[in-house]
N, C-alpha and C positions, 0 to 999 in steps of 0.2 A: 377593493376586494381581490384577494390571491388567487393566482391561476395554478398554483402548485399543487399536481395531484401525484406526485412521488417524491418520494423522500429519498436523494441520492446517496448511495453508499460511499465510504470513501475509505481508502487503503491509507493508513499512518504510515508514514516512513520516519522513524526516530529524528530524523533532521527538520522535519515540518514543526511548525508552532502548534503545539498542542493545544496549548490556553486558548487560542483562537479557535480551532477546530473542537474542543470541548465546549465554547460558550455556542457555537453555532449547534452543535447536537443539543444542548439544553433548551435551544429555542426552537428545536423541531425541523431543522433544516437539513440537517445531515444523521445517517447512522454511520458510526466510526468503527471499523476493523483494523486488525492488527495482526502481525507474524509474530511467533513466541520465539524472537532472537532478540539480541542486543536489548536495548530500552524497554522492549515492550513486554519482557517477559516480569519485569519488576514493577511496570507502571500499574495502579490501581483505577488510573482514570478511563482504561478502557476495560468493561466486565470480560471475564475470562471465558464467557461463551462467545465473545467475540474476538477472541486470538486464536488464530489458526495454527496448526502445527506448520512446520517448514517442510518443503521437500526434501528426502533423504537423498543427497549426493554423496556418492563414496569419497571419503578423505575430509567429510565436511566438519569443521569443528561445531558448527550449528545444528548439524541435523543428524544424530545417532540415533539408531533404534533403543528404546529401552526406558531407562529410569530419568527421572526429570532432572535437570531442565532440558535435556536434549533430545526430546522424544520427536519424531519425524513421521510424517505419511509416507507412503511409497509413491513415486511418481510413474506414468506410464511412459511410453516412450515418444509419446505425442508433445512433451512440455516443451514451452519456448526458452528453457534453462539455456541452452547452447547458443541459440540466436540472440539472445538478451546478452550472454556473456561476449559475445563477438562485437556487439556494437559498444558495449561499457570497456571492454577490456581486462585483462589478468588484474588480478590483484581487490576485484570488486564482488567479492562471492556473495556477503551478505546483501548488498544493493540486488544483486541478480535474484536472489531467492525471495526478496521481499515482492520484486515487480513481477517474478514468474507468479507467487502466487495470486497477485492483484489479476493479471491476466485468466488464470485458470479458473479465477471465482466469478470472474465475471463483473465486478463491481465496477461501479461509474467512475471514479476519480480517483487518481493516485495523488496524494498529498506530500508534498517533499520541497525542501529547500536545497538537497543537496547537487551541488554545481555540476556532479558527473552525470545526473540525469536529467537536469535543465538545458547542460549543453548539449547535450543529444535529444531533447524533447522531440524536434520535429522529427526525426527520424524514427523514433522509440512509436512515436503516435502514428505516424504512418503505417509502420510495418505491423503494429500489434493491434489498430483501431481502437487506440485507448487515449484519454486525457491525463494529462501530468500537468499538474497548476501547486503552485505555492499556497499555503493555508490563507495568507492574506487575498491573493485571486480568487479562490473557492468563496470567501465572504463577499468579495465585492460583486461576484456574478450572481449567488444566490440572494442576496438582499436587493441586487437590483432587479432581479425576477420577481420576486416577493412584491416588489414597490409597483409593479405595472399592473 
């Protein structure tokens, strides 16, 4: 008998294996979400109602106010964008937007294979009280939990 009572929400980073995550979603293990930048804009594998607009950051090539594809939401001063950027370093703007949305939304798991996230995983998890995992790690953890 399965002890699952909560279907975890997963933020998909385009580096994560979408095939594994979609299989988990079809099997009822997770609910996938994405940020409407990079590969998330064009993939039809995640429904549009689960693709959130990125935070508008001045000078961002991903977050311009207005017409598609660059629509954006306006962030409050309290977003963790600057703190994430400080950890990941300059040149990781899209990565920072993905993780910022994940944190602000309160989703359960951040799925990525991006080494920039994985090499800072421990620091990011401690600072923001989040879970960062690869798609394979998520699959193993959820299937193990379901078999108990």
